[in-house]
N, C-alpha and C positions, 0 to 999 in steps of 0.2 A: 622333262629338268625344262625344255623352251615352255610348253601347255601351263605351266605354272608360275611362268615368269609373266605370261600375258594373261591367263588369271590376276595377278598384282596387279596389272595396270589396267584394269578391266575395272578393280577396286576401287581401287584411290581415284578412277577420275569418278565413279560414283559417288565418292565421299565429297570432290571438290562438286559436283555440278549440282547435289539435292540443296547444299546450306543456301545457295545462289535462287532455286527456284521456293524453297520457301518464303528467301526474305523480296522476293515478289511477287508471291503473293500478298504477304504482308503485306504492300505496300499499297498495293492495289484493295486493301479494303479497311480506311480510315476514315471514312467518312461515321458520321454521327451524326442524329437529328438537333436540333434545338430544344432546350428545357422549354415544355410551353406553359408549366402553370408555377407558382411559386405559392407555396404556402405557411410558411412563417418566417419574421413573423410580421404580424398582419400591415398594412400599407400603412404607412404613419405612426407606427407604434411608439410609445416616448419608456426608454428603457434608463430609470434611474442607479446609478452607481452607488453604490454605498462605501464610507471609507470604511479600510481594512477589511472589506472583504474578498473572501474567494467565490465567489456565486461565476454563472451563465446564461448564454440564453442560445439556441434551438433555433437555427437555419434550418429549414427542410421545404424541398421542393420533388416536382413532379420528374419522372426519370424516363429520362429520353434512350433510344434506340441506335445499334449501331449496325449496320450494313451487313458486317457478316457474322452478328447475334453472338458477340463476345461484349466483356466486359467493357464499360466506360464512367473515362476519368471525369471528373466534376473535380473546377476551383472555383471557389469566391471572391469576387470582386468587388473591392469598394473606394468611392468616386466621388469628389462636394458634389452638390446636389446639379451643380451646373455643369458637372463633368462632362466627355462622352463616353471614360474606359478606354482612350489610347493612351495613357498617364496613368490609370489607378491610383489611387494614396497606396491602397492598399491588397492586397491576393493571397489566399490559404487556400491549401486542399481540404476537402470534404475528411471527418471523419473517416478511419479505415485508410490514411495516406491515398485518400482520393476517389476512395471507390464507393463510397455509401454515399444518396443522396440525404445526406443529412451534413450540418455541420453543430458539432458544441464548441462554442462559441466563449472564448472568459472572457469576464469583466475587465481585467488585463490587458487581454487584446486588444478588447472593443474600446478601452481607455484610449489602446495607439492610438486607434481610427479617429478619433476626434479630437487627439493631439494634432492627429497631421491635418484635418480637416481646419485647424485654426482655433477649436473651442475652447476654453480657458477653464479654472479648476472652479467649479461650484456656477458653470453656466451651461446651455443646454445648446446643442447645434444639430444638424442636418445631415445623412450620409443616405449617394444612393448606393445602393447594390445587386447584384445581379448572380447568375449563375454559370461558368463557359463550360461544355463539354465538350470532351476528347474522344483519342486513342492515344496521348500525347503526341499526337502529332492536331493541324487543321482544328485549331478552335473553336466553336459557334456557342452564342452570343445568347444566351437567352432569350426568348419570345418579349416576355414582362422586366422590368424596375423595378424599384419598393422601393421609400425612402423610410428613412429609421430616425427617431430624434433620441440624442444620449444626453443623460446628465451627466456631468462629471461632476464626481464626488471634490470634497473640501480638499482632499489631499489628494496623497496619490495612488495610483495599486500599480505601477515599477516603482520601487521606493528601491534608492540603492544602498549597499552596508559599507560604501566609501562615502564620504564629502570632505570637498575639500573650500578653503577662502581663496579667492584669489580677488587681484584686481587693479588700478591704480594708488588706491586708499589700504591697502596691507604692507606688510613686512614684507612679504616675498613680489610684491611688484605684478606686474602683467605676465609676467614671464609661466607659465601653468607647471612650468615642471618646480621651478621654484614655491607651487602652492600649500600656505597650510594645509598640514592635515587636522580632521577635525574629531574629536572623541566620542568615538557609540555610545552613550552611559542609555538604549535601548533600542533596538527593533524603529529605525525609524527618525531617533529623537538626536543629537548632535550637540556639538557647543565645543567654545573655544577660551579661551585667555590670550588677545592677541589686544597689541594696542593696532588705531585705526586712525592716520590721516585725511586733512580731504582731497576728495577723488571719488573714486566708482569702486565698491565691490560685487560682487555674486558668486554664489556656490556655486561646485562643480560634480560631476561623480566620478572625476581621475583626476588624475594630471597628469595626463598623456591624450593623444589625439582631439577628436571633439566628440568629450561624453556631452551628454544632456547641463544642463544649468539650471539655477533659482535664483531669484530674485523675493525682495520684499520692498511690493510696492503703494506699503504704506498704512495700507490696511489687513491686506494677504502674500500668503508664498506663490509666487506665480511662476510656469515656467518662462525659462530667457531673461532679460533686461539686466538690469544693473540698477545696484541699490546708492543712495549718492550720503555721502558723511560731509560736512562742512565742521567749519570752527575749527581747534588749536584738537593738537595729539593728544590723543587718548588712550587710557587701558580700558579696554573692558570684554564683561563676556558677552559671549553672543550665543544666543540655545534656539535650532531651529529644529522644527517637529514635521516633518514629512505626512504624515498619515493622518493631521489637521489642518496645514497650511498654517499652520501658527509661527509666529517670531517674534523674538523680545531678546533687552538687551540691558545691561544695566554697567554701569561703569564703577571700577575699581580708582581707587582713590589709595589706601595702603594698604601692604602686606605686613603686620610684626612681629617680633617672636615676645610672648609672653610666657613673663614669668611665673608658676605658680604662688611660690612662696612671697615673690613681692611685690604678686596682686597689679603686677601692669606690665605695659610693655619696655622690654630693656632698650629694642633698636628697631628700626624700620629695616626694610630690606628690598634696595632698589627693584625698578622694575629691569631686564636687562634682556627681551628681547622675548619672540616663542614661550610665551607662556610659562617663563623662568624670571624669580626676582631671587637678587643675591648680594649679601653682605660678608664682604670681606673680614680679615685682622678684629673678628668685634671680641672682645674682653668676654670672657667666660668663670665666670667667681660663684660659686652656689651660695645658697642661701643657710647659713651655720644654727640649727636646732638643736636643744637639750637633746634630744635622741642624735644627734648627726647633723651631718651634710645634703644638705633638700637639693637636689637636680630636676623638678621637675617643671615642663615649660610644650606650651603648644603655639598653637600659632591665630591670628584674629585679619580677618580681611575687612576691610570696611570698603563699602559700597553704597554709591551716590543714587540716590529714588530720583525719578522722574521731578520732583517738586521741591527737588532740595536739600530736604532731609539724609538722613545717614544712616545705615546700618551695618552692624558689626553681626557677623559671623564667622564662629571662631570653626579650626582647621583639627583635629587629631585623632588620635590612634582608636580602633577601633575596641581595643582592651578597654575598663574605665581604670583597669590598674594596671604597673607595669613595673621587669623587671631593669635595671640599668642596664647598658647597651655596651656591647662590651666587642671585641675588634672580630670577634665571630657569629656575633650576631647578621642574622639575614637582612637583604634589602628589606625584603615583604613587613620586619619592623618599623620602616620607616613612613609605609602608605597614608594616607592621609586621609580622612572625610568628613564631613561634615559632624558638629559636636554640640555640645550644652557650653552655657559660659560657669558652668559653675569652677569654682577655684580651685580645685586640685582630679577632679575625674577627667578621663579620656589625657590625660596627659602623658610625653614620652619622658624619657627622663637621659640626661644625661651621663654619657659613658665618664666614668668615675676619672680619667685619664683629662677628661678637660676641664678640670678645675683649675681654679689660678693661670690659664693657658689663650691663647686667641684661638679662635676658631673660625672657617669660610662655612656662610650657612646656604646651602641651598633647597630655593623650592620653586619645583617644578609641576604644573598642568596643563601638558601636553600631549600630546600620543604617543611622541619617541617611548615614552618609559608605559613600564605595566599598568601601573596607576599611578597616581595624584602624588606626591613620593617628596619627600627633604633629603638632603644627608648634610651630615656631618663631618667638617675637618678639621682634625687639631692638629694644631701649625708645634 
């Protein structure tokens, strides 16, 4: 029994001792050589990043050697041309989680590097790169450094899926948590119907923390900065396309309910904020025809162009003809989209209960609803 006990003690001692020996051995073999030669890209290489592309560029270099003849880990670091790499702009492990002497660097990440170096969209700028080799500690810098010139696209390669409007000129003010969420109309494209007052505004990729921001400098969309708005308060549609760094805005001077049978606007809906127009307690009286009561309607937006002229755009149903709404009609019936100016096509039809009654009409063009739509509440 005593022999078994002594054997167990000896076995435990061996288990405790062995890892310690292994650790000491590992720590004594962490030295690696520097990378002597950088292969690709060539020094001074000009790389143009095209808008909307998902390409990449290959960085390649000579292998380093480890003192224990084991594996070497690689990291590529970038800095400004006049930097000393003490605080690099960006660093990234090579392919294979740092095991390969090659880095397949996406245009998206290359665009990040250019952005950190202060290069603006549609401009070119130079950055410096080198390779660090190590065993995970005691990293050694490559003997060489190289310059790469990056030409950024007109748009942005890192395009957010959400965009918010904020600033002193906006309905939500400077409080980022109250920023107005824009509607995404396509990947990279956003719009918002809102009012602007004298002040400044910009676009943010989120409404918390420190999101990336964009503004319009009078010629193109750029990162950071603010756009100025002067003059009286106006209701406008703002459209931004981050794919090509374009921006446009147009004033909305009126929104009216257009009744088909009368071929005219019945009444206008005043702007109520947050991309919403409302008209309360409006009289609804259908038009008497030989075949019955006509209840068709749609909406007309009036836009003011830069030259002072106006353009009318009708918004109506996706269907050229509809049945009258009922109490069980789904909300999707009231979805609105641009339609032609024909007198009777693409109209909605009031619930028959609305005839000779009053109703509250609300038009909602904002990101809080699943699609641009309106509601009719019969009194």
